VOBA-1610 file (N, C-alpha, C; in pm, whole numbers, padded with zeros to 5 digits, always signed):
BEGIN
Met+01385+00361+01630Met+01241+00356+01659Met+01198+00213+01688Glu+01100+00198+01776Glu+01045+00068+01809Glu+00895+00070+01785Pro+00831-00048+01778Pro+00686-00051+01758Pro+00614+00013+01876Asp+00490+00056+01852Asp+00419+00122+01961Asp+00384+00022+02071His+00350+00077+02185His+00328-00006+02303His+00212-00103+02285Thr+00112-00064+02202Thr-00002-00153+02180Thr+00041-00280+02108Ala+00124-00267+02006Ala+00172-00384+01932Ala+00254-00475+02022Val+00336-00416+02107Val+00417-00496+02200Val+00326-00568+02299Arg+00227-00499+02352Arg+00137-00562+02448Arg+00067-00683+02386Val+00020-00669+02263Val-00045-00781+02195Val+00049-00900+02184Ala+00173-00874+02146Ala+00272-00983+02133Ala+00297-01050+02267Leu+00306-00972+02372Leu+00333-01029+02504Leu+00214-01110+02555Trp+00093-01062+02529Trp-00024-01139+02571Trp-00033-01270+02495Arg+00003-01271+02368Arg+00005-01397+02292Arg+00100-01496+02357Ala+00219-01449+02395Ala+00317-01537+02457Ala+00271-01581+02596Met+00213-01490+02672Met+00166-01522+02807Met+00059-01631+02804His-00023-01630+02700His-00128-01732+02686His-00068-01872+02689Leu+00049-01890+02634Leu+00113-02022+02630Leu+00161-02067+02767Asp+00186-01972+02856Asp+00247-02004+02985Asp+00149-02009+03100Val+00049-01920+03100Val-00034-01909+03220Val-00174-01968+03203Asp-00217-01991+03079Asp-00350-02047+03057Asp-00340-02198+03036Ala-00447-02268+03072Ala-00446-02413+03064Ala-00437-02459+02919Pro-00372-02574+02896Pro-00372-02628+02761Pro-00511-02685+02728Pro-00540-02698+02597Pro-00455-02663+02484Pro-00465-02514+02453Pro-00357-02456+02400Pro-00364-02313+02364Pro-00456-02291+02246Val-00523-02177+02247Val-00608-02139+02133Val-00521-02096+02016Phe-00405-02039+02046Phe-00317-01986+01943Phe-00174-01993+01996Arg-00082-02037+01912Arg+00058-02051+01954Arg+00143-01944+01886Asp+00201-01857+01967Asp+00290-01754+01911Asp+00377-01696+02023Asp+00504-01731+02020Asp+00600-01666+02110Asp+00707-01589+02033Ile+00691-01583+01900Ile+00791-01512+01819Ile+00782-01362+01842Gly+00661-01311+01860Gly+00647-01169+01890Gly+00720-01130+02017Leu+00716-01217+02117Leu+00791-01194+02241Leu+00940-01186+02213Arg+00989-01274+02129Arg+01132-01274+02095Arg+01168-01147+02018Leu+01079-01103+01930Leu+01105-00979+01858Leu+01110-00860+01953Ala+01016-00854+02044Ala+01008-00740+02136Ala+01123-00737+02235Ala+01169-00856+02278Ala+01279-00866+02374Ala+01260-00767+02490Pro+01151-00783+02567Pro+01116-00682+02667Pro+01198-00685+02795Gly+01287-00783+02809Gly+01363-00796+02933Gly+01297-00896+03027Asp+01372-00943+03124Asp+01324-01050+03211Asp+01210-01007+03303Asp+01192-00878+03321Asp+01091-00831+03416Asp+00957-00797+03350Trp+00938-00838+03225Trp+00817-00797+03154Trp+00690-00848+03220Arg+00698-00962+03286Arg+00580-01018+03349Arg+00529-00935+03466Trp+00613-00846+03516Trp+00575-00766+03632Trp+00513-00633+03591Arg+00502-00610+03460Arg+00435-00489+03415Arg+00289-00492+03459Pro+00232-00375+03494Pro+00091-00373+03536Pro-00005-00430+03431Asp+00027-00409+03303Asp-00062-00458+03198Asp-00039-00605+03164Met+00044-00673+03244Met+00068-00815+03224Met+00018-00900+03341Asp-00058-00840+03431Asp-00113-00916+03543Asp-00197-01031+03487Pro-00162-01157+03516Pro-00227-01269+03449Pro-00376-01281+03479Asp-00418-01237+03597Asp-00560-01248+03631Asp-00639-01129+03578Ala-00587-01010+03597Ala-00660-00889+03556Ala-00675-00880+03405Thr-00582-00940+03331Thr-00584-00927+03185Thr-00635-01051+03113Arg-00685-01150+03185Arg-00714-01279+03119Arg-00819-01266+03009Ser-00924-01187+03029Ser-01027-01177+02925Ser-00976-01100+02804Phe-00891-01000+02826Phe-00832-00927+02714Phe-00733-01016+02639Arg-00653-01091+02715Arg-00559-01185+02654Arg-00633-01287+02569Ala-00745-01336+02622Ala-00826-01432+02546Ala-00879-01369+02418Gly-00918-01242+02425Gly-00967-01175+02305Gly-00860-01162+02198Val-00738-01133+02240Val-00627-01118+02146Val-00597-01250+02075Val-00595-01360+02150Val-00564-01488+02085Val-00683-01536+02003Ala-00805-01502+02044Ala-00922-01542+01966Ala-00922-01476+01829Arg-00895-01346+01825Arg-00898-01278+01696Arg-00782-01324+01608Ala-00667-01354+01668Ala-00554-01404+01590Ala-00587-01540+01529Arg-00648-01627+01608Arg-00685-01760+01558Arg-00789-01749+01448Phe-00889-01660+01466Phe-00993-01644+01366Phe-00935-01598+01233Val-00848-01499+01237Val-00789-01448+01114Val-00705-01556+01046Glu-00625-01627+01125Glu-00540-01729+01064Glu-00623-01841+01002Asp-00728-01883+01070Asp-00816-01984+01011Asp-00877-01934+00881Leu-00918-01807+00880Leu-00977-01749+00760Leu-00876-01744+00646Val-00754-01703+00675Val-00650-01696+00572Val-00625-01834+00512Leu-00615-01935+00598Leu-00590-02070+00549Leu-00706-02120+00463Asp-00829-02090+00505Asp-00945-02131+00426Asp-00945-02063+00290Glu-00920-01933+00288Glu-00923-01859+00162Glu-00807-01897+00071Ala-00692-01927+00131Ala-00578-01974+00050Ala-00614-02106-00018Gly-00688-02191+00054Gly-00732-02318-00004Gly-00828-02298-00119Arg-00895-02181-00121Arg-00989-02151-00230Arg-00923-02073-00342Gly-00795-02045-00330Gly-00724-01982-00440Gly-00673-01842-00415Ala-00702-01783-00300Ala-00646-01651-00271Ala-00496-01665-00251Gly-00420-01591-00329Gly-00274-01606-00324Gly-00202-01492-00257Gln-00278-01397-00198Gln-00216-01280-00136Gln-00281-01253-00001Tyr-00198-01216+00096Tyr-00246-01186+00231Tyr-00185-01054+00274Val-00269-00958+00308Val-00226-00825+00346Val-00260-00801+00493Val-00161-00760+00571Val-00182-00730+00713Val-00166-00580+00731Leu-00277-00512+00758Leu-00274-00367+00780Leu-00240-00340+00927Gly-00138-00259+00950Gly-00094-00235+01088Gly-00034-00361+01146Ala+00068-00415+01079Ala+00119-00549+01110Ala+00183-00559+01248Gly+00249-00453+01293Gly+00313-00460+01424Gly+00412-00575+01432Leu+00395-00662+01533Leu+00484-00775+01553Leu+00422-00905+01502Asp+00338-00895+01402Asp+00276-01015+01344Asp+00384-01115+01302Ser+00357-01243+01324Ser+00460-01345+01298Ser+00409-01456+01207Phe+00303-01430+01132Phe+00247-01533+01045Phe+00353-01592+00953Ala+00432-01507+00889Ala+00530-01555+00791Ala+00637-01641+00857Gln+00673-01609+00981Gln+00776-01688+01050Gln+00719-01820+01101Arg+00593-01819+01140Arg+00532-01941+01194Arg+00483-02037+01086Arg+00450-01984+00968Arg+00391-02067+00864Arg+00472-02060+00734Pro+00603-02090+00740Pro+00685-02077+00619Pro+00644-02173+00508Glu+00573-02280+00545Glu+00533-02378+00443Glu+00433-02319+00344Leu+00373-02205+00379Leu+00275-02143+00290Leu+00340-02051+00187Gly+00469-02033+00196Gly+00538-01942+00107Gly+00528-01978-00040Gly+00506-02104-00069Gly+00497-02145-00208Gly+00367-02106-00274Arg+00263-02075-00195Arg+00133-02044-00255Arg+00069-01918-00200Leu+00139-01846-00113Leu+00080-01727-00054Leu+00187-01619-00041Arg+00161-01503-00098Arg+00251-01388-00080Arg+00194-01300+00031Val+00277-01268+00128Val+00234-01194+00247Val+00289-01052+00241Phe+00201-00955+00264Phe+00240-00814+00267Phe+00206-00757+00404Glu+00307-00706+00472Glu+00286-00643+00602Glu+00302-00491+00587Ile+00197-00418+00622Ile+00198-00272+00610Ile+00209-00209+00748Asp+00304-00118+00763Asp+00318-00044+00888Asp+00403+00080+00863Gln+00420+00159+00969Gln+00499+00280+00958Gln+00645+00247+00923Pro+00715+00335+00852Pro+00853+00306+00810Pro+00947+00272+00926Gly+00937+00345+01036Gly+01025+00316+01148Gly+01001+00179+01206Thr+00876+00141+01220Thr+00842+00008+01271Thr+00892-00100+01177Gln+00876-00079+01047Gln+00922-00179+00950Gln+01073-00195+00953Ala+01145-00084+00964Ala+01292-00092+00971Ala+01335-00166+01097Trp+01270-00136+01208Trp+01301-00205+01334Trp+01274-00354+01322Lys+01161-00391+01263Lys+01126-00532+01252Lys+01222-00606+01161Arg+01260-00544+01051Arg+01356-00608+00960Arg+01488-00635+01032Arg+01531-00539+01113Arg+01655-00557+01188Arg+01642-00669+01291Arg+01530-00673+01363Arg+01511-00775+01466Arg+01500-00914+01403Leu+01433-00926+01289Leu+01426-01056+01223Leu+01565-01106+01187Ala+01649-01016+01136Ala+01786-01055+01101Ala+01863-01099+01226Glu+01846-01026+01335Glu+01917-01060+01458Glu+01875-01195+01514Leu+01749-01233+01491Leu+01699-01361+01539Leu+01720-01474+01440Gly+01775-01444+01324Gly+01803-01548+01225Gly+01686-01584+01136Tyr+01586-01496+01129Tyr+01473-01519+01040Tyr+01496-01445+00909Pro+01500-01516+00797Pro+01515-01446+00668Pro+01387-01374+00631Val+01399-01279+00540Val+01280-01216+00480Val+01273-01269+00338Pro+01200-01378+00318Pro+01197-01441+00184Pro+01125-01352+00084Asp+01136-01389-00042Asp+01077-01308-00148Asp+00926-01302-00136Trp+00864-01404-00076Trp+00718-01406-00066Trp+00665-01323+00051Leu+00756-01267+00132Leu+00718-01176+00239Leu+00764-01036+00204Arg+00672-00942+00198Arg+00706-00804+00165Arg+00671-00714+00284Leu+00770-00647+00339Leu+00747-00548+00444Leu+00729-00414+00375Val+00610-00359+00386Val+00571-00241+00307Val+00561-00120+00399Pro+00661-00031+00397Pro+00654+00088+00481Pro+00562+00193+00420Val+00472+00247+00501Val+00381+00351+00455Val+00380+00463+00559Asp+00414+00582+00516Asp+00413+00698+00605Asp+00275+00762+00597Phe+00185+00715+00684Phe+00048+00765+00681Phe+00044+00914+00716Glu+00133+00959+00804Glu+00133+01099+00845Glu+00171+01191+00730Ala+00245+01139+00632Ala+00284+01218+00515Ala+00182+01205+00402Gly+00074+01131+00429Gly-00032+01120+00330Gly-00007+01015+00223Gln+00087+00923+00246Gln+00112+00819+00147Gln-00008+00725+00136Ser-00036+00677+00017Ser-00143+00581-00007Ser-00092+00440+00020Trp-00156+00371+00114Trp-00111+00235+00144Trp-00133+00143+00024Leu-00238+00168-00053Leu-00265+00082-00167Leu-00161+00103-00277Asp-00123+00228-00302Asp-00019+00254-00401Asp+00112+00189-00360Arg+00147+00201-00233Arg+00271+00141-00183Arg+00263-00011-00191Leu+00145-00065-00167Leu+00126-00209-00173Leu+00149-00260-00315Val+00091-00193-00413Val+00109-00234-00553Val+00255-00220-00594Ala+00320-00114-00549Ala+00462-00095-00581Ala+00548-00206-00523Ala+00501-00268-00414Ala+00577-00377-00351Ala+00550-00512-00414Gly+00464-00515-00517Gly+00440-00640-00588Gly+00300-00697-00574Phe+00212-00627-00502Phe+00075-00674-00488Phe+00003-00664-00622Asp-00073-00767-00655Asp-00147-00769-00781Asp-00295-00743-00751Pro-00346-00622-00780Pro-00486-00592-00749Pro-00585-00671-00833Gly-00537-00742-00935Gly-00624-00823-01017Gly-00641-00965-00968Arg-00574-01000-00858Arg-00586-01135-00801Arg-00651-01128-00664Pro-00731-01228-00626Pro-00797-01226-00495Pro-00695-01221-00381Ala-00736-01153-00275Ala-00649-01137-00158Ala-00733-01145-00032Val-00665-01174+00078Val-00724-01162+00212Val-00657-01043+00278Val-00737-00954+00333Val-00687-00837+00403Val-00734-00843+00548Ala-00641-00827+00642Ala-00675-00831+00783Ala-00638-00699+00848Ser-00729-00650+00931Ser-00704-00530+01010Ser-00763-00553+01148Thr-00678-00584+01245Thr-00725-00612+01381Thr-00668-00510+01478Gly-00755-00463+01567Gly-00710-00369+01668Gly-00669-00235+01613Val-00727-00192+01502Val-00687-00067+01437Val-00803+00032+01427Ser-00923-00013+01394Ser-01032+00078+01358Ser-01069+00173+01471Met-01048+00133+01595Met-01086+00221+01707Met-00998+00346+01716Tyr-00880+00340+01654Tyr-00789+00455+01657Tyr-00811+00551+01541Leu-00897+00514+01446Leu-00914+00591+01323Leu-01049+00661+01320Ala-01053+00778+01261Ala-01180+00846+01238Ala-01266+00758+01146Lys-01396+00769+01163Lys-01487+00686+01082Lys-01472+00716+00933Glu-01440+00840+00899Glu-01419+00873+00758Glu-01297+00800+00702Thr-01194+00784+00784Thr-01074+00712+00740Thr-01104+00565+00718Thr-01179+00506+00810Thr-01216+00365+00794Thr-01305+00346+00672Ala-01397+00438+00649Ala-01484+00428+00531Ala-01402+00434+00402Ala-01301+00521+00400Ala-01214+00530+00281Ala-01136+00401+00262Thr-01087+00343+00371Thr-01014+00216+00361Thr-01105+00106+00309Leu-01228+00102+00358Leu-01323+00002+00311Leu-01348+00016+00160Arg-01360+00139+00112Arg-01382+00160-00032Arg-01264+00109-00113Gln-01142+00132-00063Gln-01024+00084-00136Gln-01021-00069-00141Ile-01051-00133-00030Ile-01046-00280-00027Ile-01159-00339-00110Ala-01275-00272-00108Ala-01388-00321-00188Ala-01359-00316-00337Gly-01261-00235-00377Gly-01223-00226-00517Gly-01122-00331-00561Leu-01081-00419-00470Leu-00988-00525-00508Leu-01059-00631-00592Ala-00983-00729-00637Ala-01037-00831-00728Ala-01154-00906-00666Pro-01251-00945-00747Pro-01361-01028-00696Pro-01307-01152-00624Gly-01372-01186-00513Gly-01327-01298-00433Gly-01233-01260-00321Ser-01199-01130-00311Ser-01114-01083-00201Ser-01197-01073-00072Thr-01131-01093+00041Thr-01198-01096+00170Thr-01129-01004+00269Leu-01208-00929+00343Leu-01158-00844+00451Leu-01207-00897+00584Ala-01118-00902+00683Ala-01154-00928+00822Ala-01106-00810+00904Met-01201-00737+00963Met-01168-00615+01038Met-01238-00617+01174Thr-01163-00592+01280Thr-01226-00582+01411Thr-01276-00440+01435Phe-01375-00429+01521Phe-01425-00299+01564Phe-01475-00308+01707Leu-01469-00197+01778Leu-01516-00190+01916Leu-01662-00149+01920Leu-01736-00214+02007Leu-01876-00180+02028Leu-01889-00063+02126Pro-01994+00017+02113Pro-02024+00116+02217Pro-02044+00046+02351Val-02008+00113+02458Val-02007+00048+02589Val-02144-00005+02628Glu-02251+00060+02583Glu-02385+00016+02623Glu-02423-00119+02561Leu-02351-00165+02461Leu-02379-00295+02399Leu-02300-00409+02461Leu-02210-00378+02554Leu-02130-00480+02619Leu-02209-00547+02731Asp-02169-00670+02764Asp-02220-00731+02886Asp-02183-00641+03004His-02272-00634+03103His-02249-00544+03216His-02115-00571+03282Ala-02077-00698+03293Ala-01953-00732+03362Ala-01830-00682+03287Asp-01842-00659+03156Asp-01727-00620+03075Asp-01715-00469+03058Arg-01816-00395+03099Arg-01813-00250+03077Arg-01698-00180+03150Pro-01671-00213+03276Pro-01558-00147+03343Pro-01425-00171+03272Gly-01407-00289+03214Gly-01283-00319+03143Gly-01264-00231+03022Leu-01372-00213+02943Leu-01363-00126+02826Leu-01339+00019+02869Gln-01406+00061+02973Gln-01387+00198+03020Gln-01245+00221+03066Ala-01187+00121+03134Ala-01047+00132+03178Ala-00953+00134+03059Ser-00980+00051+02958Ser-00896+00049+02838Ser-00905+00182+02764Thr-01024+00239+02760Thr-01042+00367+02693Thr-00963+00477+02764Arg-00968+00477+02896Arg-00889+00575+02972Arg-00740+00555+02950Gly-00696+00429+02952Gly-00554+00400+02932Gly-00506+00443+02795Ala-00589+00418+02692Ala-00550+00458+02556Ala-00540+00610+02546Arg-00636+00679+02609Arg-00633+00825+02604Arg-00511+00880+02678Asn-00480+00823+02793Asn-00367+00872+02873Asn-00233+00845+02805Ser-00228+00742+02721Ser-00103+00709+02653Ser-00087+00783+02521Gly-00184+00867+02487Gly-00173+00947+02366Gly-00227+00881+02241Thr-00288+00762+02255Thr-00348+00693+02140Thr-00494+00663+02172Pro-00578+00765+02176Pro-00716+00746+02222Pro-00801+00665+02125Phe-00900+00594+02181Phe-01002+00532+02098Phe-01094+00643+02049Val-01113+00652+01919Val-01196+00761+01865Val-01322+00710+01795Ser-01330+00580+01767Ser-01445+00529+01691Ser-01497+00399+01749Phe-01627+00397+01773Phe-01699+00278+01815Phe-01814+00258+01717Tyr-01852+00132+01695Tyr-01954+00102+01595Tyr-02055+00001+01649Thr-02182+00023+01618Thr-02276-00086+01635Thr-02256-00182+01518Pro-02292-00308+01534Pro-02279-00401+01420Pro-02354-00353+01296Ala-02475-00299+01316Ala-02552-00251+01200Ala-02480-00137+01129Glu-02418-00049+01207Glu-02346+00064+01148Glu-02227+00015+01066Met-02153-00081+01118Met-02037-00131+01045Met-02079-00204+00919Leu-02186-00284+00926Leu-02233-00354+00806Leu-02280-00254+00700Thr-02347-00150+00742Thr-02391-00047+00647Thr-02272+00022+00582Leu-02171+00052+00662Leu-02051+00116+00610Leu-01986+00029+00503Ala-01980-00102+00528Ala-01918-00194+00432Ala-02001-00207+00305Arg-02132-00212+00320Arg-02218-00221+00201Arg-02204-00095+00116Glu-02205+00021+00181Glu-02193+00146+00108Glu-02057+00159+00041Ala-01956+00092+00097Ala-01822+00095+00036Ala-01816+00013-00092Gly-01912-00080-00109Gly-01916-00156-00232Gly-01892-00305-00219Phe-01886-00358-00097Phe-01867-00502-00081Phe-01993-00577-00123Ala-01973-00692-00186Ala-02086-00770-00234Ala-02155-00845-00122His-02077-00893-00025His-02132-00971+00086His-02066-00924+00215Val-02147-00903+00317Val-02094-00859+00447Val-02159-00942+00556Arg-02083-00969+00661Arg-02140-01037+00776Arg-02072-00991+00904His-02146-01001+01011His-02099-00963+01144His-02068-01091+01220Val-01946-01099+01276Val-01907-01213+01358Val-01888-01162+01501Pro-01982-01189+01590Pro-01969-01139+01728Pro-01852-01205+01800Gly-01796-01132+01893Gly-01691-01191+01977Gly-01740-01314+02051Ser-01869-01316+02086Ser-01924-01432+02156Ser-01919-01558+02069Ala-01929-01540+01937Ala-01920-01656+01847Ala-01779-01714+01850Leu-01677-01627+01858Leu-01540-01676+01869Leu-01519-01745+02004Ala-01580-01690+02108Ala-01569-01753+02240Ala-01628-01894+02237Asp-01743-01908+02174Asp-01807-02040+02166Asp-01725-02135+02079Arg-01664-02081+01974Arg-01590-02166+01881Arg-01458-02216+01940Tyr-01385-02128+02008Tyr-01249-02160+02047Tyr-01230-02189+02196Phe-01327-02155+02280Phe-01305-02164+02424Phe-01404-02256+02496Ala-01492-02320+02423Ala-01591-02406+02487Ala-01524-02523+02558Gly-01567-02550+02681Gly-01519-02666+02755Gly-01379-02655+02811Arg-01321-02535+02811Arg-01187-02521+02866Arg-01188-02544+03017Pro-01086-02613+03070Pro-01084-02639+03215Pro-01062-02514+03299Asp-01001-02409+03239Asp-00974-02288+03317Asp-01082-02182+03302Gly-01186-02210+03222Gly-01293-02114+03205Gly-01253-01989+03129Leu-01137-01991+03064Leu-01090-01873+02990Leu-01190-01840+02880Arg-01220-01709+02868Arg-01317-01665+02767Arg-01293-01517+02740Pro-01299-01474+02614Pro-01280-01331+02584Pro-01392-01247+02642Ser-01359-01123+02675Ser-01463-01029+02713Ser-01541-00988+02589Ser-01662-00940+02609Ser-01739-00887+02497Ser-01688-00747+02464Gly-01719-00700+02346Gly-01683-00563+02312Gly-01609-00547+02181Glu-01543-00653+02132Glu-01473-00643+02004Glu-01528-00750+01911Asp-01584-00707+01799Asp-01645-00796+01701Asp-01571-00785+01568Phe-01607-00873+01474Phe-01546-00874+01341Phe-01649-00836+01235Leu-01601-00760+01139Leu-01665-00748+01009Leu-01591-00840+00913Val-01663-00927+00844Val-01605-01007+00736Val-01679-00969+00608Ala-01608-00921+00510Ala-01670-00871+00388Ala-01594-00923+00267Thr-01669-00957+00162Thr-01608-01009+00039Thr-01651-00924-00079Thr-01560-00918-00176Thr-01587-00838-00296Thr-01660-00920-00401
//
């Protein structure tokens, strides 16, 4: 088994950012490309067209940079655990090994994907240190990700950072609400960063065709987008789940933070925002 096509696409767009966009890069990651090993012709895939995908590519690196900055900030404040829900080809542990002494990283994904990733890391010469835990969870069999996480060594009594990017649009709203309740029950001082897709009518007019095309592509590939949220709806969902503090971080704020003054004019499309919530 291999990771799903969405996880591979994200990894390839991260790597493409280093090659086709003007320096300085917003985010540096080519390890996902090495894990995926897509072959020499990967650049000719329709979903890798450097011009047609530039705003989506920018969005992927923007959210990766935001999460990593957040993790580093929270680690500096004492959070000693980092959980990646739907980890895919995430490479934080390989890129930031110096954090292993003060941060335990848990990657949650389907068993087949985790087995594939463990094998690929070994083939590339990357160890799986004790501070990195690959946590297989069979969601289709009804396994509890939180139970599996605790069994892998996660301490629910210590603050943690939990990241979920590019996932909520594939889940029913009831499933996301249940996940929010579980995370809200973690130790005080824990932080969640979760992306969500906006309804098309809230996007800039220029970005609406892109979201509509992505929605069609997801549906045709068998992984349809099923949930969209207004910012107010997502904030309400998080408050009702029990979070003490919630805030909405618009994609435009990330664009202003990470892309201002770029010589190539690279900027993420509108449509994907962040919920940041603390317990």
